[in-house]
C-alpha distance (Angstrom), angle and dihedral (degrees) to the residues before:
residue distance angle dihedral
M1 . . .
I2 3.80 . .
T3 3.81 89.4 .
I4 3.80 91.4 54.7
V5 3.80 94.1 47.8
R6 3.78 91.3 48.7
S7 3.82 93.6 48.3
R8 3.80 111.6 126.9
Y9 3.82 90.3 -139.6
I10 3.78 95.8 51.1
G11 3.81 89.8 47.5
Y12 3.80 93.4 50.8
I13 3.79 93.7 45.6
L14 3.80 90.1 49.2
F15 3.82 89.2 51.4
L16 3.84 91.4 52.4
V17 3.80 91.8 48.9
L18 3.81 92.2 49.6
M19 3.80 94.0 49.0
L20 3.81 91.8 47.3
A21 3.80 89.4 51.1
K22 3.82 90.8 51.4
L23 3.81 92.2 49.7
M24 3.80 88.8 50.3
F25 3.81 89.1 49.1
L26 3.79 89.6 55.0
H27 3.78 92.2 48.4
S28 3.79 93.3 49.6
G29 3.79 89.6 55.4
L30 3.81 96.0 53.1
H31 3.80 95.1 73.1
A32 3.81 87.2 -162.7
P33 3.82 112.6 168.4
N34 3.81 117.5 -120.6
I35 3.80 92.7 14.0
D36 3.77 116.0 108.6
M37 3.79 127.2 168.2
N38 3.78 99.5 -125.8
R39 3.80 128.0 179.0
L40 3.81 94.1 -83.5
D41 3.80 91.0 48.9
K42 3.78 89.4 54.3
L43 3.80 90.1 50.7
I44 3.82 89.4 51.4
A45 3.80 90.0 50.7
L46 3.82 92.2 48.1
G47 3.81 92.4 46.0
S48 3.80 91.0 48.9
V49 3.80 91.4 54.3
M50 3.81 89.1 49.6
L51 3.80 90.8 52.1
L52 3.78 88.6 53.1
S53 3.77 94.6 48.5
F54 3.84 111.2 25.9
W55 3.78 91.1 105.7
V56 3.80 93.3 64.6
L57 3.82 88.2 73.4
W58 3.80 87.6 67.9
L59 3.79 91.1 61.9
P60 3.80 129.7 86.9
R61 3.78 114.7 -97.1
R62 3.81 96.7 -94.7
G63 3.82 92.2 44.5
Q64 3.80 90.5 49.0
T65 3.80 91.7 52.3
I66 3.79 92.9 50.2
A67 3.81 92.2 46.1
L68 3.81 92.6 50.5
I69 3.80 90.7 50.2
I70 3.81 91.0 51.6
I71 3.83 92.9 47.7
N72 3.80 89.8 47.0
V73 3.81 91.7 53.0
L74 3.81 95.2 45.4
L75 3.80 95.2 44.2
T76 3.80 92.4 45.8
L77 3.81 90.8 51.8
L78 3.82 90.0 48.9
I79 3.80 92.1 50.1
Y80 3.79 92.3 47.7
S81 3.81 92.7 46.6
D82 3.81 88.7 52.4
I83 3.80 90.8 49.1
V84 3.81 93.5 53.2
Y85 3.81 93.3 41.0
Y86 3.80 91.2 50.3
R87 3.80 92.5 52.0
Y88 3.78 89.6 62.0
F89 3.80 105.3 28.8
Q90 3.81 101.9 26.1
D91 3.79 86.1 -130.7
F92 3.79 142.0 84.2
I93 3.79 130.9 -101.8
T94 3.81 114.4 -93.8
V95 3.79 134.1 -173.1
P96 3.84 93.1 -97.2
V97 3.80 88.8 51.6
L98 3.81 89.2 55.7
F99 3.79 88.4 59.0
Q100 3.81 85.8 58.3
A101 3.81 91.2 50.7
G102 3.81 91.0 112.2
Q103 3.78 87.1 72.6
M104 3.79 92.3 59.6
D105 3.81 90.2 78.9
A106 3.77 88.3 65.5
L107 3.81 91.6 52.4
G108 3.80 92.8 64.3
G109 3.81 97.2 123.1
S110 3.78 93.3 42.5
I111 3.79 93.5 49.1
F112 3.81 92.3 49.2
A113 3.79 90.1 53.2
L114 3.82 89.9 54.8
L115 3.81 95.1 58.3
R116 3.82 119.9 105.5
P117 3.85 130.7 -160.7
S118 3.82 88.9 -129.4
D119 3.81 88.2 63.9
L120 3.80 87.6 80.4
Y121 3.81 88.5 76.3
L122 3.80 87.1 71.7
F123 3.79 90.1 63.4
A124 3.83 98.6 39.3
D125 3.82 92.8 106.2
W126 3.80 89.9 57.6
L127 3.81 89.4 59.5
I128 3.81 91.5 46.1
F129 3.80 90.5 49.8
L130 3.78 90.4 50.0
V131 3.80 91.3 52.7
Y132 3.83 90.7 46.1
T133 3.81 91.4 50.8
I134 3.79 91.4 51.7
C135 3.82 90.6 49.8
V136 3.82 91.8 50.6
V137 3.80 91.5 50.5
L138 3.79 90.9 49.8
F139 3.81 90.9 46.6
R140 3.80 91.9 52.5
R141 3.80 91.3 50.6
N142 3.78 90.5 56.5
T143 3.81 96.4 43.2
P144 3.86 120.3 98.6
T145 3.77 112.6 -117.8
Y146 3.75 135.6 -154.1
N147 3.77 138.6 153.7
N148 3.80 94.5 68.6
G149 3.78 93.9 -35.4
Q150 3.81 99.1 -49.3
P151 3.84 117.1 140.1
S152 3.78 116.5 -104.3
Y153 3.79 93.5 -108.9
Y154 3.83 88.6 61.3
A155 3.80 94.4 50.0
H156 3.78 96.4 96.2
T157 3.84 91.1 50.0
S158 3.75 98.4 53.4
H159 3.79 93.2 99.8
F160 3.78 129.3 31.0
R161 3.75 131.2 -172.4
P162 3.83 114.5 -124.7
S163 3.80 90.1 -113.6
S164 3.81 89.8 54.7
R165 3.81 91.7 52.1
L166 3.80 90.4 48.4
M167 3.80 91.6 52.3
R168 3.78 91.7 48.7
G169 3.82 91.2 50.5
L170 3.81 91.1 47.8
R171 3.79 91.0 49.1
R172 3.80 91.2 51.6
S173 3.82 91.0 50.3
V174 3.78 92.7 50.6
N175 3.80 91.8 47.8
G176 3.80 91.5 51.7
V177 3.82 93.0 48.6
V178 3.81 91.2 48.2
A179 3.82 90.3 51.2
L180 3.82 90.6 48.7
V181 3.81 93.7 50.1
L182 3.79 92.6 44.5
G183 3.81 91.0 47.9
C184 3.82 90.9 52.6
I185 3.81 91.6 49.6
L186 3.80 94.7 47.5
T187 3.82 92.7 45.2
F188 3.78 107.2 37.4
G189 3.80 98.1 32.4
P190 3.82 96.2 66.9
I191 3.83 92.5 34.8
H192 3.81 89.9 54.6
S193 3.81 89.5 48.4
Y194 3.82 90.8 51.6
A195 3.83 94.0 44.2
T196 3.80 92.9 52.5
T197 3.82 96.2 45.9
W198 3.79 127.8 26.9
A199 3.84 95.1 -2.0
K200 3.78 95.9 46.5
G201 3.82 112.4 152.0
L202 3.79 94.6 17.0
F203 3.81 95.0 120.6
T204 3.80 93.0 50.5
G205 3.79 100.2 41.8
N206 3.78 107.9 22.4
W207 3.80 114.3 155.7
W208 3.80 100.8 164.2
S209 3.81 128.5 57.5
L210 3.80 92.5 -151.6
A211 3.81 90.6 59.3
M212 3.81 89.7 53.7
Y213 3.81 91.4 48.8
N214 3.79 89.8 50.8
V215 3.81 88.9 61.6
T216 3.79 104.9 32.7
G217 3.79 104.4 29.3
L218 3.80 122.6 -130.1
I219 3.80 99.2 -63.8
G220 3.78 91.9 43.6
F221 3.81 89.8 49.2
H222 3.80 91.5 54.9
G223 3.79 92.0 43.8
Y224 3.81 91.7 52.7
D225 3.80 91.0 44.9
I226 3.81 90.5 54.4
Y227 3.80 89.4 48.3
L228 3.81 92.4 51.7
Y229 3.81 92.7 47.0
A230 3.82 92.0 49.9
K231 3.78 90.2 47.0
D232 3.81 91.6 52.3
H233 3.80 98.6 42.3
L234 3.79 108.5 28.1
G235 3.78 125.2 69.1
P236 3.82 124.4 -6.4
Q237 3.79 112.3 1.4
P238 3.82 118.3 -124.5
E239 3.79 118.5 -106.2
L240 3.76 130.2 -151.7
S241 3.79 111.4 -109.6
Q242 3.79 119.3 -125.5
K243 3.79 90.1 -115.5
E244 3.79 91.4 53.8
A245 3.80 91.4 45.5
N246 3.82 91.4 51.6
S247 3.81 90.9 48.3
M248 3.80 91.0 49.3
K249 3.80 92.6 48.6
L250 3.81 90.9 49.6
W251 3.81 91.4 50.8
F252 3.81 93.0 52.9
N253 3.83 92.2 46.1
E254 3.81 90.7 53.5
H255 3.80 93.0 42.6
N256 3.82 94.0 50.3
A257 3.80 91.0 48.3
E258 3.79 90.2 49.9
Q259 3.83 94.0 49.5
S260 3.79 97.5 44.2
A261 3.77 113.9 105.7
L262 3.79 124.0 173.8
N263 3.80 92.7 -165.0
D264 3.81 129.8 137.1
S265 3.80 92.9 -78.3
F266 3.82 94.8 55.2
G267 3.80 107.4 107.9
K268 3.81 92.4 -9.9
Y269 3.81 90.7 128.7
S270 3.77 98.2 37.4
G271 3.81 112.3 159.1
S272 3.79 94.8 18.9
N273 3.76 121.0 141.2
I274 3.82 114.0 -110.2
V275 3.79 123.5 -142.3
V276 3.82 116.7 179.7
I277 3.80 120.0 -173.4
Q278 3.78 118.2 -164.6
A279 3.81 106.0 -163.5
E280 3.79 119.0 -152.9
A281 3.84 114.1 -111.5
F282 3.83 91.1 -22.4
M283 3.81 104.6 160.5
N284 3.77 130.6 -165.2
F285 3.82 100.0 -127.4
V286 3.83 91.6 75.1
V287 3.83 94.4 55.8
G288 3.79 112.3 107.3
R289 3.80 91.8 5.4
S290 3.80 128.7 124.0
I291 3.78 134.5 -160.5
N292 3.81 122.9 -162.0
G293 3.81 89.9 -9.5
Q294 3.83 94.6 -52.2
E295 3.79 124.9 111.6
V296 3.78 111.1 -125.4
T297 3.82 91.8 -148.3
P298 3.83 106.5 21.3
N299 3.81 95.5 157.8
L300 3.78 95.5 49.2
N301 3.81 89.1 45.2
A302 3.82 90.0 54.6
L303 3.81 91.8 48.3
I304 3.80 91.3 51.9
K305 3.80 89.3 59.8
E306 3.80 91.5 65.6
N307 3.80 105.6 24.3
T308 3.81 141.9 51.1
Y309 3.80 115.8 -75.4
F310 3.80 127.7 -174.9
S311 3.80 105.4 -151.7
N312 3.83 97.1 -173.2
Y313 3.80 100.2 46.1
Y314 3.81 115.3 149.0
H315 3.77 129.2 -152.0
Q316 3.81 108.6 -134.9
T317 3.79 100.4 -161.2
S318 3.80 131.8 138.0
Q319 3.82 131.6 177.6
G320 3.80 91.7 -29.8
R321 3.82 91.7 64.3
T322 3.83 107.7 175.4
S323 3.81 92.8 17.8
D324 3.82 89.7 48.8
A325 3.82 90.8 53.5
D326 3.80 88.9 48.8
F327 3.79 92.8 49.7
A328 3.81 95.8 42.6
S329 3.82 91.8 49.0
N330 3.81 96.6 44.4
G331 3.82 99.9 30.5
S332 3.83 101.8 33.5
L333 3.82 93.1 -139.6
Y334 3.79 130.1 113.1
P335 3.79 121.5 -97.7
L336 3.80 121.6 -114.0
V337 3.79 127.0 -89.7
S338 3.78 88.3 -128.2
G339 3.81 126.6 35.3
S340 3.79 128.9 -23.0
V341 3.80 129.3 -56.0
F342 3.80 86.9 -138.3
V343 3.80 90.1 62.5
R344 3.80 103.2 31.2
Y345 3.82 103.5 40.0
P346 3.82 111.0 20.9
D347 3.81 89.3 134.2
H348 3.81 94.8 56.0
Q349 3.78 122.7 99.0
F350 3.80 120.4 -106.6
D351 3.79 135.9 167.8
T352 3.80 102.0 -121.7
L353 3.78 131.6 178.6
P354 3.84 95.7 -118.1
A355 3.82 91.9 49.4
I356 3.80 92.5 48.1
L357 3.80 93.1 47.4
K358 3.80 91.5 45.0
S359 3.82 88.5 57.1
K360 3.82 87.4 54.0
G361 3.81 94.1 55.0
Y362 3.81 100.3 -90.7
S363 3.79 124.4 141.6
T364 3.81 104.6 -128.2
N365 3.78 124.7 -157.2
A366 3.81 139.1 164.7
F367 3.80 125.4 -150.4
H368 3.81 127.8 -162.6
A369 3.82 124.0 146.6
Y370 3.78 95.5 -141.2
E371 3.79 138.6 84.8
G372 3.79 110.5 -52.8
S373 3.79 92.7 -136.2
F374 3.81 93.9 58.0
W375 3.82 109.0 114.7
N376 3.80 86.0 0.6
R377 3.81 89.0 -81.8
Q378 3.79 94.0 151.0
I379 3.82 90.0 64.3
M380 3.80 100.0 31.1
Y381 3.79 96.6 48.7
K382 3.77 90.6 55.4
A383 3.80 89.7 50.8
M384 3.83 90.4 48.3
G385 3.79 91.4 59.1
Y386 3.80 104.6 -103.2
D387 3.79 115.0 153.6
H388 3.78 91.2 -148.6
F389 3.80 139.1 3.6
Y390 3.81 113.7 -148.4
S391 3.81 105.2 -156.3
K392 3.80 133.3 170.0
K393 3.79 93.9 -65.9
D394 3.80 90.0 61.4
F395 3.81 95.1 56.7
K396 3.77 132.0 74.7
I397 3.80 107.2 -125.8
D398 3.80 94.2 -137.4
E399 3.81 93.3 141.2
P400 3.81 106.0 41.6
L401 3.76 107.2 -165.1
G402 3.80 134.2 158.3
W403 3.78 111.4 -42.3
S404 3.80 95.9 -0.2
L405 3.78 133.6 -45.4
G406 3.81 122.8 12.3
D407 3.80 115.7 -108.3
K408 3.80 93.7 -118.0
S409 3.79 93.5 58.9
F410 3.81 91.6 37.2
L411 3.80 94.0 56.2
R412 3.80 92.6 41.9
Q413 3.80 93.9 50.7
S414 3.81 91.7 43.7
L415 3.80 90.9 53.6
N416 3.81 90.0 49.1
I417 3.80 89.4 55.6
M418 3.80 93.0 47.2
D419 3.77 92.7 49.5
S420 3.80 100.4 40.7
A421 3.81 112.4 21.8
K422 3.81 110.8 110.3
S423 3.81 90.2 -144.9
I424 3.82 91.8 61.7
Q425 3.77 109.1 77.2
K426 3.79 123.9 -174.7
P427 2.91 132.5 -73.3
F428 3.80 93.3 46.7
Y429 3.76 138.7 176.9
S430 3.80 113.7 -146.0
F431 3.81 123.7 -175.0
L432 3.80 115.1 -165.7
T433 3.81 127.0 -172.2
T434 3.80 116.8 -163.3
L435 3.80 124.8 -149.5
S436 3.81 113.8 -176.2
S437 3.81 96.2 89.3
H438 3.80 92.8 56.9
H439 3.80 122.3 130.3
P440 3.05 128.0 -60.4
Y441 3.86 86.4 36.0
S442 3.80 95.9 -147.9
L443 3.81 105.4 163.4
P444 3.81 117.3 175.6
A445 3.80 115.0 -108.5
A446 3.83 91.5 -106.8
K447 3.80 90.3 62.1
Q448 3.80 96.4 46.8
G449 3.79 107.7 103.7
L450 3.79 99.6 164.2
D451 3.79 130.6 83.7
T452 3.81 100.7 -137.3
G453 3.80 93.0 -179.7
E454 3.81 111.2 -176.5
F455 3.81 90.6 17.2
K456 3.80 93.9 56.6
G457 3.80 110.8 127.4
T458 3.80 94.2 18.8
I459 3.79 126.8 106.3
F460 3.82 88.2 -117.6
G461 3.79 90.8 56.3
D462 3.80 90.2 47.0
Y463 3.81 88.6 51.8
L464 3.82 91.8 53.3
Q465 3.81 89.3 50.8
A466 3.80 92.1 51.0
V467 3.81 93.9 48.6
H468 3.80 90.6 47.1
Y469 3.80 89.9 53.8
T470 3.82 92.5 49.5
D471 3.81 88.9 49.5
E472 3.82 88.8 54.3
A473 3.82 88.9 51.6
L474 3.82 89.7 52.0
G475 3.83 90.5 51.7
E476 3.80 91.5 52.1
L477 3.81 91.2 48.7
V478 3.81 92.6 52.3
S479 3.81 91.5 49.2
D480 3.79 90.2 49.4
M481 3.82 91.9 49.4
K482 3.79 90.3 52.2
Q483 3.81 92.1 49.9
R484 3.80 91.0 49.9
G485 3.81 92.8 49.3
L486 3.82 93.2 -115.8
W487 3.80 98.2 113.8
D488 3.79 95.9 76.6
N489 3.80 96.5 50.8
T490 3.81 100.5 36.9
I491 3.79 132.8 84.0
L492 3.82 107.1 -143.3
A493 3.80 120.3 -162.9
F494 3.81 120.0 -173.3
Y495 3.81 122.2 -176.0
G496 3.80 141.3 151.4
D497 3.77 120.6 -108.1
H498 3.83 102.8 -145.8
D499 3.81 145.0 -34.6
N500 3.81 126.0 -60.6
S501 3.84 96.1 -114.3
I502 3.83 90.9 -121.9
Q503 3.79 102.3 132.1
D504 3.81 101.6 172.8
T505 3.82 106.2 118.6
S506 3.81 92.7 -159.8
Y507 3.82 91.6 69.0
Y508 3.79 92.4 57.0
E509 3.80 93.9 43.2
Q510 3.78 90.4 51.4
F511 3.81 93.0 46.5
L512 3.81 95.4 44.6
G513 3.79 94.7 38.2
K514 3.79 97.7 -129.6
S515 3.78 142.0 82.4
L516 3.80 116.4 -95.7
N517 3.78 131.4 -146.1
K518 3.81 128.6 -155.5
L519 3.81 93.3 -85.4
D520 3.81 91.3 50.6
M521 3.80 92.6 51.6
H522 3.79 92.1 44.3
Q523 3.79 90.9 55.5
I524 3.80 93.3 43.3
M525 3.81 92.1 52.7
H526 3.82 95.2 43.1
Q527 3.79 104.7 37.4
V528 3.80 123.3 88.1
P529 3.81 128.6 172.0
L530 3.80 123.7 -95.4
L531 3.79 117.5 -168.4
I532 3.80 121.0 176.9
H533 3.80 120.9 -168.0
L534 3.80 113.5 -156.0
P535 3.83 116.3 -160.2
G536 3.80 114.8 -106.7
N537 3.80 92.6 8.9
N538 3.80 119.6 109.8
T539 3.80 98.2 165.6
S540 3.79 118.8 120.0
V541 3.82 112.4 -124.5
I542 3.81 118.6 -179.1
D543 3.80 111.6 -165.8
S544 3.83 108.6 -167.5
N545 3.80 96.9 176.4
P546 3.82 113.7 110.2
A547 3.79 117.0 -88.3
G548 3.78 135.7 167.5
Q549 3.80 144.2 -160.2
L550 3.80 92.4 -93.6
D551 3.81 86.9 64.8
L552 3.81 97.0 63.5
T553 3.80 100.0 80.8
P554 3.85 97.6 45.9
S555 3.82 88.9 47.4
L556 3.81 95.6 50.9
L557 3.81 91.0 46.5
H558 3.82 88.5 52.9
L559 3.81 91.9 52.8
L560 3.81 89.9 50.7
G561 3.80 92.6 48.7
I562 3.84 94.5 -112.9
S563 3.81 113.5 141.3
Q564 3.79 115.5 -132.9
D565 3.83 91.9 -150.3
P566 3.83 95.9 104.5
Y567 3.79 92.6 47.3
Y568 3.78 135.9 79.0
L569 3.81 101.8 -128.4
M570 3.80 122.6 149.0
G571 3.80 100.4 -166.8
N572 3.80 131.1 100.3
N573 3.79 125.1 -103.8
L574 3.81 101.1 -119.1
F575 3.82 91.5 -158.1
S576 3.79 97.9 51.4
G577 3.80 93.4 90.8
K578 3.81 90.9 -130.9
E579 3.80 130.7 126.1
R580 3.78 115.9 -87.6
L581 3.77 136.9 -147.4
V582 3.81 117.9 -160.5
T583 3.80 118.3 -161.3
L584 3.79 125.4 -165.7
R585 3.81 126.1 -151.3
T586 3.82 90.3 -107.0
G587 3.80 91.7 60.1
A588 3.80 92.4 -103.3
F589 3.79 113.9 134.6
A590 3.77 142.9 177.8
D591 3.80 134.5 -157.4
A592 3.78 130.4 173.0
K593 3.81 93.8 -74.8
R594 3.80 109.0 23.3
S595 3.77 143.4 37.9
Y596 3.79 123.4 -160.3
L597 3.77 123.5 -156.2
P598 3.81 113.4 -166.8
S599 3.76 125.2 -137.9
E600 3.77 119.3 -118.9
N601 3.81 90.2 -112.6
G602 3.81 90.1 65.8
Q603 3.81 94.6 -126.9
F604 3.78 117.3 133.8
N605 3.81 96.7 -138.3
S606 3.80 91.3 53.1
G607 3.80 92.0 58.7
T608 3.80 127.1 85.3
C609 3.79 126.6 -113.8
Y610 3.81 116.3 -155.3
S611 3.77 131.6 -164.5
L612 3.81 108.1 -132.8
D613 3.82 89.7 -151.6
S614 3.82 97.4 55.7
R615 3.81 94.9 20.0
E616 3.78 87.6 -140.1
A617 3.79 129.4 122.2
I618 3.80 114.7 -94.1
D619 3.81 134.9 -175.6
V620 3.81 106.1 -51.3
A621 3.81 89.3 -135.0
G622 3.79 87.6 75.6
C623 3.81 88.6 70.9
S624 3.81 98.0 46.1
T625 3.82 96.5 101.9
G626 3.79 93.4 48.5
F627 3.79 90.4 46.4
E628 3.80 93.6 54.6
T629 3.80 92.0 44.1
S630 3.80 91.1 50.2
K631 3.79 91.8 47.0
Q632 3.80 90.3 52.9
R633 3.81 92.6 49.0
L634 3.79 92.8 51.1
Q635 3.79 91.2 48.4
I636 3.80 93.2 50.6
S637 3.78 91.6 49.2
D638 3.82 91.3 47.9
D639 3.83 90.3 50.2
I640 3.80 90.4 52.4
M641 3.81 89.0 54.1
K642 3.76 96.9 42.5
Y643 3.80 98.6 44.6
D644 3.83 99.9 28.7
G645 3.79 82.8 -115.1
I646 3.80 100.4 180.0
K647 3.80 91.1 55.1
M648 3.80 89.8 51.2
L649 3.82 93.3 47.9
R650 3.81 91.3 48.2
K651 3.78 89.9 50.1
E652 3.79 90.1 54.7
E653 3.81 91.0 47.7
S654 3.81 91.4 55.7
A655 3.81 94.4 44.9
P656 3.85 113.6 109.3
């Protein structure tokens, strides 16, 4: 019995079975639509584990055991890290994300809220191994020994002839090579089949990590991610070809001409101050809604009655979340598939709203009551053209709440700085990022002003409380601006940065009082409010056409009378009166008539095209034009990031 348990083959096979079970555990917890772990996917997973571990078969028995334990621990920790990360970001960890790992310390409360008791199953084998180790130790203590203290079952192995050692070494080598070859066949065979059929083109035009995982499995996803990172950062750096540069330049020329509009609103608010508030996890589905007779967002509701409100405004974020919303809104380019622009490309050249306004005589300042290094803001904000970044050290923490300073005090202190600091000259551009409605939405009882009734004690109820509090902070800011005489000469834009990471459909159905289909949930999870206050205008305008965060900068420039022609901005001008297409990082898009939801395999025909009139699925061919347009936009934006494209185009412009 002991001989069987200690067999190197049984041990290795047991390791493979355990790792496959853990990968299946991860997959079962994703709850990703249209992704199933079929037989071929399981073969890919098994083959991937073999490719990670084939070399242990070349080691002596004790070395093999130690190596398998180490791989088990590391791979289990990777799987669990991906599970927790996915629960919040709906994505997997990538190499660029690891360079942002210093920020994970600040996510302590959020991470703790993402843990589940069932996660212990992932570590069950560790407990079993611990028990087994104890049993072996006890067994050895009670076993007679001889031959210099060796147990009896080792007696016949105490001496080997050289030929016997050679044969054992040869056998180990053959076993390792067989495992390597078999791992390659099991992994790359199905992947090649996928990549040449329904996933054709994925490896050359991937724009969604989940689509890559659907083809390669988790280990393959991480392996390919490491390959891409090494390709982009080690050795000679890629350069944009002249043909690609010319094509990019042509696209921007046509886009700027299409978005230009010399209508009555162009330049109507020239010289106005600009205040932009990016509200943490502030979603659109709560706007105009009540619970137990109380409005969730009474102040925003009141502002909508006398200002311009975009009721189908999409956040366009990816892994960078808050930093993505910041970059998309101020830089009018798409975020990255992997990581954050703030972290990966702070040294690249972009046309940003603060830099443009600074060149027009504006004082430009950013406000966020958190650590200045978080999301690399300290570096990126300087590159974006801000005169000053007011971070946590610049605020008095007189209302400690959640991650840092409560939104009410944060907005009040920020307005004090705008209105009184000698370094801030008028006109000014101020960008404020709130924090109190951040996951896990744990406001103290004294700050909870909403009766959440049946949702009390749930994360959804906590979210409603947090949003209600931030809405109160917005109301106080507006009142303060009016008292200070800033309301009538300031454009105020208020929008949400991203979703709340609460994926349970039942919460939303219960809150909204109706059943929801895939399109409904897609819009709920991707739409945030955008309200724009225009000085001297108290008319309510509800714009229901689709819009997105990339559209904010071109729209504000239009209101100020600044042409976007010299700049490389990909968003729509919301005041041009023209039709709009809004593309998300996943490849999903919406226009005035249709909405397209991509499949996880990245293939157009596998996605779903919806009519926004009937809200039913229609022939997918109806979304083909929007799909190709969206694909082109994402590729252009990615090329700008990868090749520092704007810097190259500017260099060509200045060449004699």
